[in-house]
CHARMM internal coordinates of N, CA and C (Angstrom, degrees):
IC EDIT
DIST 1 N 1 CA 1.3681
DIST 1 CA 1 C 1.5106
ANGL 1 N 1 CA 1 C 106.62
DIST 1 C 2 N 1.2990
ANGL 1 CA 1 C 2 N 117.89
DIHE 1 N 1 CA 1 C 2 N 125.86
DIST 2 N 2 CA 1.4590
ANGL 1 C 2 N 2 CA 122.26
DIHE 1 CA 1 C 2 N 2 CA -176.05
DIST 2 CA 2 C 1.5644
ANGL 2 N 2 CA 2 C 108.89
DIHE 1 C 2 N 2 CA 2 C -77.27
DIST 2 C 3 N 1.2575
ANGL 2 CA 2 C 3 N 118.14
DIHE 2 N 2 CA 2 C 3 N 137.50
DIST 3 N 3 CA 1.4363
ANGL 2 C 3 N 3 CA 123.23
DIHE 2 CA 2 C 3 N 3 CA 178.66
DIST 3 CA 3 C 1.4563
ANGL 3 N 3 CA 3 C 115.66
DIHE 2 C 3 N 3 CA 3 C 80.56
DIST 3 C 4 N 1.2641
ANGL 3 CA 3 C 4 N 117.98
DIHE 3 N 3 CA 3 C 4 N 2.80
DIST 4 N 4 CA 1.4018
ANGL 3 C 4 N 4 CA 121.41
DIHE 3 CA 3 C 4 N 4 CA 177.54
DIST 4 CA 4 C 1.4219
ANGL 4 N 4 CA 4 C 115.24
DIHE 3 C 4 N 4 CA 4 C -76.53
DIST 4 C 5 N 1.3808
ANGL 4 CA 4 C 5 N 119.53
DIHE 4 N 4 CA 4 C 5 N 138.42
DIST 5 N 5 CA 1.4087
ANGL 4 C 5 N 5 CA 117.40
DIHE 4 CA 4 C 5 N 5 CA 179.61
DIST 5 CA 5 C 1.4593
ANGL 5 N 5 CA 5 C 116.71
DIHE 4 C 5 N 5 CA 5 C -80.99
DIST 5 C 6 N 1.2773
ANGL 5 CA 5 C 6 N 123.30
DIHE 5 N 5 CA 5 C 6 N 138.41
DIST 6 N 6 CA 1.4062
ANGL 5 C 6 N 6 CA 130.76
DIHE 5 CA 5 C 6 N 6 CA -178.14
DIST 6 CA 6 C 1.4941
ANGL 6 N 6 CA 6 C 105.17
DIHE 5 C 6 N 6 CA 6 C -90.94
DIST 6 C 7 N 1.3515
ANGL 6 CA 6 C 7 N 114.40
DIHE 6 N 6 CA 6 C 7 N 147.42
DIST 7 N 7 CA 1.4288
ANGL 6 C 7 N 7 CA 120.74
DIHE 6 CA 6 C 7 N 7 CA -178.56
DIST 7 CA 7 C 1.6365
ANGL 7 N 7 CA 7 C 115.89
DIHE 6 C 7 N 7 CA 7 C -51.02
DIST 7 C 8 N 1.3317
ANGL 7 CA 7 C 8 N 113.13
DIHE 7 N 7 CA 7 C 8 N -34.80
DIST 8 N 8 CA 1.4341
ANGL 7 C 8 N 8 CA 116.05
DIHE 7 CA 7 C 8 N 8 CA -174.92
DIST 8 CA 8 C 1.5521
ANGL 8 N 8 CA 8 C 108.70
DIHE 7 C 8 N 8 CA 8 C -106.19
DIST 8 C 9 N 1.2134
ANGL 8 CA 8 C 9 N 120.09
DIHE 8 N 8 CA 8 C 9 N 24.91
DIST 9 N 9 CA 1.4058
ANGL 8 C 9 N 9 CA 125.26
DIHE 8 CA 8 C 9 N 9 CA 172.66
DIST 9 CA 9 C 1.4741
ANGL 9 N 9 CA 9 C 113.47
DIHE 8 C 9 N 9 CA 9 C -63.50
DIST 9 C 10 N 1.4011
ANGL 9 CA 9 C 10 N 114.48
DIHE 9 N 9 CA 9 C 10 N 117.00
DIST 10 N 10 CA 1.5249
ANGL 9 C 10 N 10 CA 114.76
DIHE 9 CA 9 C 10 N 10 CA -177.62
DIST 10 CA 10 C 1.5876
ANGL 10 N 10 CA 10 C 115.32
DIHE 9 C 10 N 10 CA 10 C -99.33
DIST 10 C 11 N 1.2691
ANGL 10 CA 10 C 11 N 118.01
DIHE 10 N 10 CA 10 C 11 N 8.92
DIST 11 N 11 CA 1.3741
ANGL 10 C 11 N 11 CA 120.29
DIHE 10 CA 10 C 11 N 11 CA -174.60
DIST 11 CA 11 C 1.6122
ANGL 11 N 11 CA 11 C 113.47
DIHE 10 C 11 N 11 CA 11 C -58.74
DIST 11 C 12 N 1.3548
ANGL 11 CA 11 C 12 N 114.84
DIHE 11 N 11 CA 11 C 12 N -38.18
DIST 12 N 12 CA 1.5100
ANGL 11 C 12 N 12 CA 120.81
DIHE 11 CA 11 C 12 N 12 CA -178.71
DIST 12 CA 12 C 1.6132
ANGL 12 N 12 CA 12 C 107.86
DIHE 11 C 12 N 12 CA 12 C -99.99
DIST 12 C 13 N 1.2618
ANGL 12 CA 12 C 13 N 118.72
DIHE 12 N 12 CA 12 C 13 N 25.75
DIST 13 N 13 CA 1.5501
ANGL 12 C 13 N 13 CA 116.00
DIHE 12 CA 12 C 13 N 13 CA -179.08
DIST 13 CA 13 C 1.6643
ANGL 13 N 13 CA 13 C 102.07
DIHE 12 C 13 N 13 CA 13 C -77.31
DIST 13 C 14 N 1.3625
ANGL 13 CA 13 C 14 N 108.88
DIHE 13 N 13 CA 13 C 14 N 132.37
DIST 14 N 14 CA 1.4950
ANGL 13 C 14 N 14 CA 112.93
DIHE 13 CA 13 C 14 N 14 CA 174.91
DIST 14 CA 14 C 1.4669
ANGL 14 N 14 CA 14 C 112.31
DIHE 13 C 14 N 14 CA 14 C -72.98
DIST 14 C 15 N 1.3367
ANGL 14 CA 14 C 15 N 120.97
DIHE 14 N 14 CA 14 C 15 N -54.95
DIST 15 N 15 CA 1.4425
ANGL 14 C 15 N 15 CA 125.07
DIHE 14 CA 14 C 15 N 15 CA -173.18
DIST 15 CA 15 C 1.6157
ANGL 15 N 15 CA 15 C 108.62
DIHE 14 C 15 N 15 CA 15 C -125.75
DIST 15 C 16 N 1.2028
ANGL 15 CA 15 C 16 N 117.37
DIHE 15 N 15 CA 15 C 16 N 112.41
DIST 16 N 16 CA 1.4600
ANGL 15 C 16 N 16 CA 117.36
DIHE 15 CA 15 C 16 N 16 CA -178.41
DIST 16 CA 16 C 1.5194
ANGL 16 N 16 CA 16 C 114.13
DIHE 15 C 16 N 16 CA 16 C -85.86
DIST 16 C 17 N 1.3866
ANGL 16 CA 16 C 17 N 116.69
DIHE 16 N 16 CA 16 C 17 N -7.85
DIST 17 N 17 CA 1.4317
ANGL 16 C 17 N 17 CA 119.74
DIHE 16 CA 16 C 17 N 17 CA 178.23
DIST 17 CA 17 C 1.5087
ANGL 17 N 17 CA 17 C 120.41
DIHE 16 C 17 N 17 CA 17 C -49.03
DIST 17 C 18 N 1.3219
ANGL 17 CA 17 C 18 N 122.10
DIHE 17 N 17 CA 17 C 18 N -47.97
DIST 18 N 18 CA 1.4078
ANGL 17 C 18 N 18 CA 118.79
DIHE 17 CA 17 C 18 N 18 CA 171.51
DIST 18 CA 18 C 1.5354
ANGL 18 N 18 CA 18 C 122.61
DIHE 17 C 18 N 18 CA 18 C -55.91
DIST 18 C 19 N 1.4239
ANGL 18 CA 18 C 19 N 114.56
DIHE 18 N 18 CA 18 C 19 N -37.89
DIST 19 N 19 CA 1.3537
ANGL 18 C 19 N 19 CA 113.35
DIHE 18 CA 18 C 19 N 19 CA 172.87
DIST 19 CA 19 C 1.5159
ANGL 19 N 19 CA 19 C 114.27
DIHE 18 C 19 N 19 CA 19 C -76.13
DIST 19 C 20 N 1.3180
ANGL 19 CA 19 C 20 N 120.57
DIHE 19 N 19 CA 19 C 20 N -30.64
DIST 20 N 20 CA 1.4159
ANGL 19 C 20 N 20 CA 124.30
DIHE 19 CA 19 C 20 N 20 CA 173.67
DIST 20 CA 20 C 1.5263
ANGL 20 N 20 CA 20 C 112.16
DIHE 19 C 20 N 20 CA 20 C -60.31
DIST 20 C 21 N 1.3340
ANGL 20 CA 20 C 21 N 117.04
DIHE 20 N 20 CA 20 C 21 N -40.27
DIST 21 N 21 CA 1.3908
ANGL 20 C 21 N 21 CA 127.34
DIHE 20 CA 20 C 21 N 21 CA 174.17
DIST 21 CA 21 C 1.5638
ANGL 21 N 21 CA 21 C 109.70
DIHE 20 C 21 N 21 CA 21 C -56.62
DIST 21 C 22 N 1.3543
ANGL 21 CA 21 C 22 N 116.40
DIHE 21 N 21 CA 21 C 22 N -47.50
DIST 22 N 22 CA 1.4279
ANGL 21 C 22 N 22 CA 116.14
DIHE 21 CA 21 C 22 N 22 CA 179.53
DIST 22 CA 22 C 1.4659
ANGL 22 N 22 CA 22 C 112.17
DIHE 21 C 22 N 22 CA 22 C -68.37
DIST 22 C 23 N 1.3715
ANGL 22 CA 22 C 23 N 121.08
DIHE 22 N 22 CA 22 C 23 N -31.57
DIST 23 N 23 CA 1.4237
ANGL 22 C 23 N 23 CA 124.96
DIHE 22 CA 22 C 23 N 23 CA 179.55
DIST 23 CA 23 C 1.4991
ANGL 23 N 23 CA 23 C 105.79
DIHE 22 C 23 N 23 CA 23 C -68.29
DIST 23 C 24 N 1.3377
ANGL 23 CA 23 C 24 N 121.38
DIHE 23 N 23 CA 23 C 24 N -42.95
DIST 24 N 24 CA 1.4863
ANGL 23 C 24 N 24 CA 127.38
DIHE 23 CA 23 C 24 N 24 CA 173.40
DIST 24 CA 24 C 1.6287
ANGL 24 N 24 CA 24 C 107.79
DIHE 23 C 24 N 24 CA 24 C -53.97
DIST 24 C 25 N 1.1684
ANGL 24 CA 24 C 25 N 115.58
DIHE 24 N 24 CA 24 C 25 N -43.57
DIST 25 N 25 CA 1.5242
ANGL 24 C 25 N 25 CA 119.10
DIHE 24 CA 24 C 25 N 25 CA -176.54
DIST 25 CA 25 C 1.5309
ANGL 25 N 25 CA 25 C 106.95
DIHE 24 C 25 N 25 CA 25 C -68.93
DIST 25 C 26 N 1.2605
ANGL 25 CA 25 C 26 N 121.43
DIHE 25 N 25 CA 25 C 26 N -42.30
DIST 26 N 26 CA 1.3994
ANGL 25 C 26 N 26 CA 125.97
DIHE 25 CA 25 C 26 N 26 CA 174.53
DIST 26 CA 26 C 1.4825
ANGL 26 N 26 CA 26 C 109.81
DIHE 25 C 26 N 26 CA 26 C -56.39
DIST 26 C 27 N 1.3526
ANGL 26 CA 26 C 27 N 115.90
DIHE 26 N 26 CA 26 C 27 N -49.12
DIST 27 N 27 CA 1.4442
ANGL 26 C 27 N 27 CA 117.87
DIHE 26 CA 26 C 27 N 27 CA -176.76
DIST 27 CA 27 C 1.5505
ANGL 27 N 27 CA 27 C 113.18
DIHE 26 C 27 N 27 CA 27 C -64.14
DIST 27 C 28 N 1.3491
ANGL 27 CA 27 C 28 N 114.40
DIHE 27 N 27 CA 27 C 28 N -33.97
DIST 28 N 28 CA 1.5140
ANGL 27 C 28 N 28 CA 119.13
DIHE 27 CA 27 C 28 N 28 CA 171.19
DIST 28 CA 28 C 1.6118
ANGL 28 N 28 CA 28 C 109.78
DIHE 27 C 28 N 28 CA 28 C -55.02
DIST 28 C 29 N 1.2272
ANGL 28 CA 28 C 29 N 116.00
DIHE 28 N 28 CA 28 C 29 N -49.00
DIST 29 N 29 CA 1.3324
ANGL 28 C 29 N 29 CA 123.93
DIHE 28 CA 28 C 29 N 29 CA -179.97
DIST 29 CA 29 C 1.5201
ANGL 29 N 29 CA 29 C 114.34
DIHE 28 C 29 N 29 CA 29 C -55.88
DIST 29 C 30 N 1.3754
ANGL 29 CA 29 C 30 N 111.95
DIHE 29 N 29 CA 29 C 30 N -53.70
DIST 30 N 30 CA 1.4776
ANGL 29 C 30 N 30 CA 119.36
DIHE 29 CA 29 C 30 N 30 CA 177.59
DIST 30 CA 30 C 1.5454
ANGL 30 N 30 CA 30 C 110.45
DIHE 29 C 30 N 30 CA 30 C -61.50
DIST 30 C 31 N 1.2142
ANGL 30 CA 30 C 31 N 122.07
DIHE 30 N 30 CA 30 C 31 N -37.36
DIST 31 N 31 CA 1.3865
ANGL 30 C 31 N 31 CA 128.21
DIHE 30 CA 30 C 31 N 31 CA -178.06
DIST 31 CA 31 C 1.5951
ANGL 31 N 31 CA 31 C 107.32
DIHE 30 C 31 N 31 CA 31 C -64.97
DIST 31 C 32 N 1.2598
ANGL 31 CA 31 C 32 N 116.44
DIHE 31 N 31 CA 31 C 32 N -46.25
DIST 32 N 32 CA 1.4264
ANGL 31 C 32 N 32 CA 119.03
DIHE 31 CA 31 C 32 N 32 CA 179.79
DIST 32 CA 32 C 1.5102
ANGL 32 N 32 CA 32 C 111.46
DIHE 31 C 32 N 32 CA 32 C -66.18
DIST 32 C 33 N 1.3176
ANGL 32 CA 32 C 33 N 117.76
DIHE 32 N 32 CA 32 C 33 N -41.24
DIST 33 N 33 CA 1.4598
ANGL 32 C 33 N 33 CA 122.57
DIHE 32 CA 32 C 33 N 33 CA 174.63
DIST 33 CA 33 C 1.5311
ANGL 33 N 33 CA 33 C 110.49
DIHE 32 C 33 N 33 CA 33 C -54.49
DIST 33 C 34 N 1.3153
ANGL 33 CA 33 C 34 N 112.80
DIHE 33 N 33 CA 33 C 34 N -50.97
DIST 34 N 34 CA 1.4855
ANGL 33 C 34 N 34 CA 114.72
DIHE 33 CA 33 C 34 N 34 CA -169.54
DIST 34 CA 34 C 1.5530
ANGL 34 N 34 CA 34 C 108.87
DIHE 33 C 34 N 34 CA 34 C -68.79
DIST 34 C 35 N 1.3831
ANGL 34 CA 34 C 35 N 117.38
DIHE 34 N 34 CA 34 C 35 N -34.75
DIST 35 N 35 CA 1.4740
ANGL 34 C 35 N 35 CA 125.82
DIHE 34 CA 34 C 35 N 35 CA 174.95
DIST 35 CA 35 C 1.5044
ANGL 35 N 35 CA 35 C 107.22
DIHE 34 C 35 N 35 CA 35 C -56.60
DIST 35 C 36 N 1.3817
ANGL 35 CA 35 C 36 N 115.82
DIHE 35 N 35 CA 35 C 36 N -53.17
DIST 36 N 36 CA 1.4557
ANGL 35 C 36 N 36 CA 116.26
DIHE 35 CA 35 C 36 N 36 CA 179.02
DIST 36 CA 36 C 1.5309
ANGL 36 N 36 CA 36 C 115.38
DIHE 35 C 36 N 36 CA 36 C -59.60
DIST 36 C 37 N 1.3922
ANGL 36 CA 36 C 37 N 114.06
DIHE 36 N 36 CA 36 C 37 N -36.02
DIST 37 N 37 CA 1.5095
ANGL 36 C 37 N 37 CA 113.50
DIHE 36 CA 36 C 37 N 37 CA 178.90
DIST 37 CA 37 C 1.6011
ANGL 37 N 37 CA 37 C 110.12
DIHE 36 C 37 N 37 CA 37 C -69.71
DIST 37 C 38 N 1.3162
ANGL 37 CA 37 C 38 N 115.98
DIHE 37 N 37 CA 37 C 38 N -33.44
DIST 38 N 38 CA 1.4730
ANGL 37 C 38 N 38 CA 118.94
DIHE 37 CA 37 C 38 N 38 CA -178.48
DIST 38 CA 38 C 1.5068
ANGL 38 N 38 CA 38 C 109.81
DIHE 37 C 38 N 38 CA 38 C -70.28
DIST 38 C 39 N 1.3903
ANGL 38 CA 38 C 39 N 114.73
DIHE 38 N 38 CA 38 C 39 N -36.89
DIST 39 N 39 CA 1.4932
ANGL 38 C 39 N 39 CA 117.67
DIHE 38 CA 38 C 39 N 39 CA 176.62
DIST 39 CA 39 C 1.4863
ANGL 39 N 39 CA 39 C 105.05
DIHE 38 C 39 N 39 CA 39 C -62.21
DIST 39 C 40 N 1.3620
ANGL 39 CA 39 C 40 N 118.47
DIHE 39 N 39 CA 39 C 40 N -56.79
DIST 40 N 40 CA 1.3921
ANGL 39 C 40 N 40 CA 117.65
DIHE 39 CA 39 C 40 N 40 CA -174.41
DIST 40 CA 40 C 1.4990
ANGL 40 N 40 CA 40 C 118.33
DIHE 39 C 40 N 40 CA 40 C -57.74
DIST 40 C 41 N 1.3933
ANGL 40 CA 40 C 41 N 114.96
DIHE 40 N 40 CA 40 C 41 N -27.42
DIST 41 N 41 CA 1.5066
ANGL 40 C 41 N 41 CA 117.33
DIHE 40 CA 40 C 41 N 41 CA 177.35
DIST 41 CA 41 C 1.5036
ANGL 41 N 41 CA 41 C 114.91
DIHE 40 C 41 N 41 CA 41 C -84.93
DIST 41 C 42 N 1.3147
ANGL 41 CA 41 C 42 N 113.52
DIHE 41 N 41 CA 41 C 42 N -6.35
DIST 42 N 42 CA 1.5378
ANGL 41 C 42 N 42 CA 118.34
DIHE 41 CA 41 C 42 N 42 CA -179.20
DIST 42 CA 42 C 1.5067
ANGL 42 N 42 CA 42 C 104.28
DIHE 41 C 42 N 42 CA 42 C -55.41
DIST 42 C 43 N 1.4319
ANGL 42 CA 42 C 43 N 114.58
DIHE 42 N 42 CA 42 C 43 N 142.48
DIST 43 N 43 CA 1.3421
ANGL 42 C 43 N 43 CA 122.70
DIHE 42 CA 42 C 43 N 43 CA 176.13
DIST 43 CA 43 C 1.5061
ANGL 43 N 43 CA 43 C 107.91
DIHE 42 C 43 N 43 CA 43 C 92.70
DIST 43 C 44 N 1.2729
ANGL 43 CA 43 C 44 N 120.79
DIHE 43 N 43 CA 43 C 44 N -16.60
DIST 44 N 44 CA 1.4158
ANGL 43 C 44 N 44 CA 125.12
DIHE 43 CA 43 C 44 N 44 CA -177.89
DIST 44 CA 44 C 1.5753
ANGL 44 N 44 CA 44 C 112.61
DIHE 43 C 44 N 44 CA 44 C -96.60
DIST 44 C 45 N 1.3406
ANGL 44 CA 44 C 45 N 113.00
DIHE 44 N 44 CA 44 C 45 N -121.85
DIST 45 N 45 CA 1.4214
ANGL 44 C 45 N 45 CA 122.42
DIHE 44 CA 44 C 45 N 45 CA 178.77
DIST 45 CA 45 C 1.5235
ANGL 45 N 45 CA 45 C 111.77
DIHE 44 C 45 N 45 CA 45 C -74.50
DIST 45 C 46 N 1.2892
ANGL 45 CA 45 C 46 N 115.98
DIHE 45 N 45 CA 45 C 46 N 99.28
DIST 46 N 46 CA 1.5511
ANGL 45 C 46 N 46 CA 120.21
DIHE 45 CA 45 C 46 N 46 CA -170.62
DIST 46 CA 46 C 1.5892
ANGL 46 N 46 CA 46 C 113.02
DIHE 45 C 46 N 46 CA 46 C -62.45
DIST 46 C 47 N 1.3721
ANGL 46 CA 46 C 47 N 113.65
DIHE 46 N 46 CA 46 C 47 N -29.32
DIST 47 N 47 CA 1.5181
ANGL 46 C 47 N 47 CA 118.23
DIHE 46 CA 46 C 47 N 47 CA 176.81
DIST 47 CA 47 C 1.4970
ANGL 47 N 47 CA 47 C 109.46
DIHE 46 C 47 N 47 CA 47 C -68.82
DIST 47 C 48 N 1.3612
ANGL 47 CA 47 C 48 N 117.67
DIHE 47 N 47 CA 47 C 48 N -40.06
DIST 48 N 48 CA 1.4520
ANGL 47 C 48 N 48 CA 117.37
DIHE 47 CA 47 C 48 N 48 CA 176.95
DIST 48 CA 48 C 1.5283
ANGL 48 N 48 CA 48 C 109.08
DIHE 47 C 48 N 48 CA 48 C -65.71
DIST 48 C 49 N 1.2617
ANGL 48 CA 48 C 49 N 114.75
DIHE 48 N 48 CA 48 C 49 N -48.05
DIST 49 N 49 CA 1.5453
ANGL 48 C 49 N 49 CA 114.73
DIHE 48 CA 48 C 49 N 49 CA -175.02
DIST 49 CA 49 C 1.6076
ANGL 49 N 49 CA 49 C 107.63
DIHE 48 C 49 N 49 CA 49 C -60.37
DIST 49 C 50 N 1.3358
ANGL 49 CA 49 C 50 N 117.71
DIHE 49 N 49 CA 49 C 50 N -46.14
DIST 50 N 50 CA 1.4307
ANGL 49 C 50 N 50 CA 118.45
DIHE 49 CA 49 C 50 N 50 CA 177.54
DIST 50 CA 50 C 1.5785
ANGL 50 N 50 CA 50 C 111.19
DIHE 49 C 50 N 50 CA 50 C -57.92
DIST 50 C 51 N 1.2851
ANGL 50 CA 50 C 51 N 120.81
DIHE 50 N 50 CA 50 C 51 N -43.97
DIST 51 N 51 CA 1.4815
ANGL 50 C 51 N 51 CA 119.42
DIHE 50 CA 50 C 51 N 51 CA -179.80
DIST 51 CA 51 C 1.5353
ANGL 51 N 51 CA 51 C 110.87
DIHE 50 C 51 N 51 CA 51 C -65.02
DIST 51 C 52 N 1.3390
ANGL 51 CA 51 C 52 N 118.80
DIHE 51 N 51 CA 51 C 52 N -40.37
DIST 52 N 52 CA 1.4204
ANGL 51 C 52 N 52 CA 122.02
DIHE 51 CA 51 C 52 N 52 CA 179.15
DIST 52 CA 52 C 1.5631
ANGL 52 N 52 CA 52 C 111.60
DIHE 51 C 52 N 52 CA 52 C -60.29
DIST 52 C 53 N 1.3666
ANGL 52 CA 52 C 53 N 116.91
DIHE 52 N 52 CA 52 C 53 N -43.56
DIST 53 N 53 CA 1.3834
ANGL 52 C 53 N 53 CA 118.51
DIHE 52 CA 52 C 53 N 53 CA 178.95
DIST 53 CA 53 C 1.5532
ANGL 53 N 53 CA 53 C 111.08
DIHE 52 C 53 N 53 CA 53 C -70.25
DIST 53 C 54 N 1.3097
ANGL 53 CA 53 C 54 N 118.03
DIHE 53 N 53 CA 53 C 54 N -32.65
DIST 54 N 54 CA 1.5400
ANGL 53 C 54 N 54 CA 117.61
DIHE 53 CA 53 C 54 N 54 CA 177.37
DIST 54 CA 54 C 1.5300
ANGL 54 N 54 CA 54 C 107.50
DIHE 53 C 54 N 54 CA 54 C -67.98
DIST 54 C 55 N 1.2301
ANGL 54 CA 54 C 55 N 123.32
DIHE 54 N 54 CA 54 C 55 N -39.85
DIST 55 N 55 CA 1.4566
ANGL 54 C 55 N 55 CA 127.30
DIHE 54 CA 54 C 55 N 55 CA 175.48
DIST 55 CA 55 C 1.4841
ANGL 55 N 55 CA 55 C 110.20
DIHE 54 C 55 N 55 CA 55 C -61.03
DIST 55 C 56 N 1.3586
ANGL 55 CA 55 C 56 N 115.11
DIHE 55 N 55 CA 55 C 56 N -46.62
DIST 56 N 56 CA 1.4550
ANGL 55 C 56 N 56 CA 117.92
DIHE 55 CA 55 C 56 N 56 CA 176.38
DIST 56 CA 56 C 1.5677
ANGL 56 N 56 CA 56 C 114.89
DIHE 55 C 56 N 56 CA 56 C -54.83
DIST 56 C 57 N 1.3616
ANGL 56 CA 56 C 57 N 114.77
DIHE 56 N 56 CA 56 C 57 N -46.51
DIST 57 N 57 CA 1.4805
ANGL 56 C 57 N 57 CA 122.29
DIHE 56 CA 56 C 57 N 57 CA 175.45
DIST 57 CA 57 C 1.5396
ANGL 57 N 57 CA 57 C 109.07
DIHE 56 C 57 N 57 CA 57 C -60.72
DIST 57 C 58 N 1.2370
ANGL 57 CA 57 C 58 N 120.00
DIHE 57 N 57 CA 57 C 58 N -40.94
DIST 58 N 58 CA 1.5391
ANGL 57 C 58 N 58 CA 118.14
DIHE 57 CA 57 C 58 N 58 CA -176.23
DIST 58 CA 58 C 1.5676
ANGL 58 N 58 CA 58 C 105.48
DIHE 57 C 58 N 58 CA 58 C -71.25
DIST 58 C 59 N 1.2785
ANGL 58 CA 58 C 59 N 122.61
DIHE 58 N 58 CA 58 C 59 N -41.90
DIST 59 N 59 CA 1.4896
ANGL 58 C 59 N 59 CA 124.23
DIHE 58 CA 58 C 59 N 59 CA 174.12
DIST 59 CA 59 C 1.4906
ANGL 59 N 59 CA 59 C 111.89
DIHE 58 C 59 N 59 CA 59 C -57.85
DIST 59 C 60 N 1.3359
ANGL 59 CA 59 C 60 N 118.02
DIHE 59 N 59 CA 59 C 60 N -35.69
DIST 60 N 60 CA 1.4958
ANGL 59 C 60 N 60 CA 118.65
DIHE 59 CA 59 C 60 N 60 CA -179.59
DIST 60 CA 60 C 1.3819
ANGL 60 N 60 CA 60 C 111.61
DIHE 59 C 60 N 60 CA 60 C -69.61
DIST 60 C 61 N 1.3840
ANGL 60 CA 60 C 61 N 118.91
DIHE 60 N 60 CA 60 C 61 N -38.22
DIST 61 N 61 CA 1.4071
ANGL 60 C 61 N 61 CA 126.50
DIHE 60 CA 60 C 61 N 61 CA 178.52
DIST 61 CA 61 C 1.6108
ANGL 61 N 61 CA 61 C 108.50
DIHE 60 C 61 N 61 CA 61 C -62.83
DIST 61 C 62 N 1.3284
ANGL 61 CA 61 C 62 N 108.76
DIHE 61 N 61 CA 61 C 62 N -46.79
DIST 62 N 62 CA 1.5382
ANGL 61 C 62 N 62 CA 110.99
DIHE 61 CA 61 C 62 N 62 CA -179.93
DIST 62 CA 62 C 1.5200
ANGL 62 N 62 CA 62 C 112.25
DIHE 61 C 62 N 62 CA 62 C -60.50
DIST 62 C 63 N 1.3440
ANGL 62 CA 62 C 63 N 115.98
DIHE 62 N 62 CA 62 C 63 N -40.29
DIST 63 N 63 CA 1.4093
ANGL 62 C 63 N 63 CA 122.22
DIHE 62 CA 62 C 63 N 63 CA -179.08
DIST 63 CA 63 C 1.6489
ANGL 63 N 63 CA 63 C 108.99
DIHE 62 C 63 N 63 CA 63 C -63.81
DIST 63 C 64 N 1.2002
ANGL 63 CA 63 C 64 N 115.28
DIHE 63 N 63 CA 63 C 64 N -41.99
DIST 64 N 64 CA 1.4187
ANGL 63 C 64 N 64 CA 118.47
DIHE 63 CA 63 C 64 N 64 CA 175.21
DIST 64 CA 64 C 1.5498
ANGL 64 N 64 CA 64 C 119.08
DIHE 63 C 64 N 64 CA 64 C -59.55
DIST 64 C 65 N 1.4355
ANGL 64 CA 64 C 65 N 109.36
DIHE 64 N 64 CA 64 C 65 N -40.22
DIST 65 N 65 CA 1.4922
ANGL 64 C 65 N 65 CA 115.54
DIHE 64 CA 64 C 65 N 65 CA 172.89
DIST 65 CA 65 C 1.3980
ANGL 65 N 65 CA 65 C 112.24
DIHE 64 C 65 N 65 CA 65 C -66.63
DIST 65 C 66 N 1.3336
ANGL 65 CA 65 C 66 N 120.33
DIHE 65 N 65 CA 65 C 66 N -42.39
DIST 66 N 66 CA 1.4379
ANGL 65 C 66 N 66 CA 120.48
DIHE 65 CA 65 C 66 N 66 CA 179.22
DIST 66 CA 66 C 1.6060
ANGL 66 N 66 CA 66 C 109.72
DIHE 65 C 66 N 66 CA 66 C -65.59
DIST 66 C 67 N 1.2641
ANGL 66 CA 66 C 67 N 117.15
DIHE 66 N 66 CA 66 C 67 N -40.00
DIST 67 N 67 CA 1.5122
ANGL 66 C 67 N 67 CA 118.07
DIHE 66 CA 66 C 67 N 67 CA 176.37
DIST 67 CA 67 C 1.5448
ANGL 67 N 67 CA 67 C 110.50
DIHE 66 C 67 N 67 CA 67 C -58.18
DIST 67 C 68 N 1.2989
ANGL 67 CA 67 C 68 N 117.23
DIHE 67 N 67 CA 67 C 68 N -40.46
DIST 68 N 68 CA 1.4564
ANGL 67 C 68 N 68 CA 120.58
DIHE 67 CA 67 C 68 N 68 CA 176.31
DIST 68 CA 68 C 1.5256
ANGL 68 N 68 CA 68 C 111.61
DIHE 67 C 68 N 68 CA 68 C -61.28
DIST 68 C 69 N 1.2760
ANGL 68 CA 68 C 69 N 114.43
DIHE 68 N 68 CA 68 C 69 N -44.92
DIST 69 N 69 CA 1.5348
ANGL 68 C 69 N 69 CA 116.80
DIHE 68 CA 68 C 69 N 69 CA 178.54
DIST 69 CA 69 C 1.4890
ANGL 69 N 69 CA 69 C 111.97
DIHE 68 C 69 N 69 CA 69 C -62.18
DIST 69 C 70 N 1.3178
ANGL 69 CA 69 C 70 N 119.04
DIHE 69 N 69 CA 69 C 70 N -44.37
DIST 70 N 70 CA 1.4464
ANGL 69 C 70 N 70 CA 123.33
DIHE 69 CA 69 C 70 N 70 CA 179.03
DIST 70 CA 70 C 1.4973
ANGL 70 N 70 CA 70 C 113.77
DIHE 69 C 70 N 70 CA 70 C -59.55
DIST 70 C 71 N 1.3663
ANGL 70 CA 70 C 71 N 111.28
DIHE 70 N 70 CA 70 C 71 N -46.30
DIST 71 N 71 CA 1.4839
ANGL 70 C 71 N 71 CA 113.24
DIHE 70 CA 70 C 71 N 71 CA -175.74
DIST 71 CA 71 C 1.4966
ANGL 71 N 71 CA 71 C 116.03
DIHE 70 C 71 N 71 CA 71 C -80.61
DIST 71 C 72 N 1.4159
ANGL 71 CA 71 C 72 N 116.71
DIHE 71 N 71 CA 71 C 72 N -15.97
DIST 72 N 72 CA 1.4255
ANGL 71 C 72 N 72 CA 117.95
DIHE 71 CA 71 C 72 N 72 CA 173.28
DIST 72 CA 72 C 1.5018
ANGL 72 N 72 CA 72 C 119.07
DIHE 71 C 72 N 72 CA 72 C -68.62
DIST 72 C 73 N 1.3510
ANGL 72 CA 72 C 73 N 112.58
DIHE 72 N 72 CA 72 C 73 N -29.86
DIST 73 N 73 CA 1.4018
ANGL 72 C 73 N 73 CA 126.37
DIHE 72 CA 72 C 73 N 73 CA -178.72
DIST 73 CA 73 C 1.4420
ANGL 73 N 73 CA 73 C 116.25
DIHE 72 C 73 N 73 CA 73 C 1.97
END
COOR INIT
IC SEED 1 N 1 CA 1 C
IC BUILD
């Protein structure tokens, strides 16, 4: 049906901060998991370890940006 609202439609959301906070928490968990994977891979495939740490740093940056958005409210 055209024009029907979907249950997760965010167009009319008043305050996105609670959901952004949840996303930030999820990024924290993903970052911890990637860090543990990189630590476990240390001494093995150096290109894999390097990529995992690069991804971890990117996720940390994204988490900081989300935290700023949530706190600016």
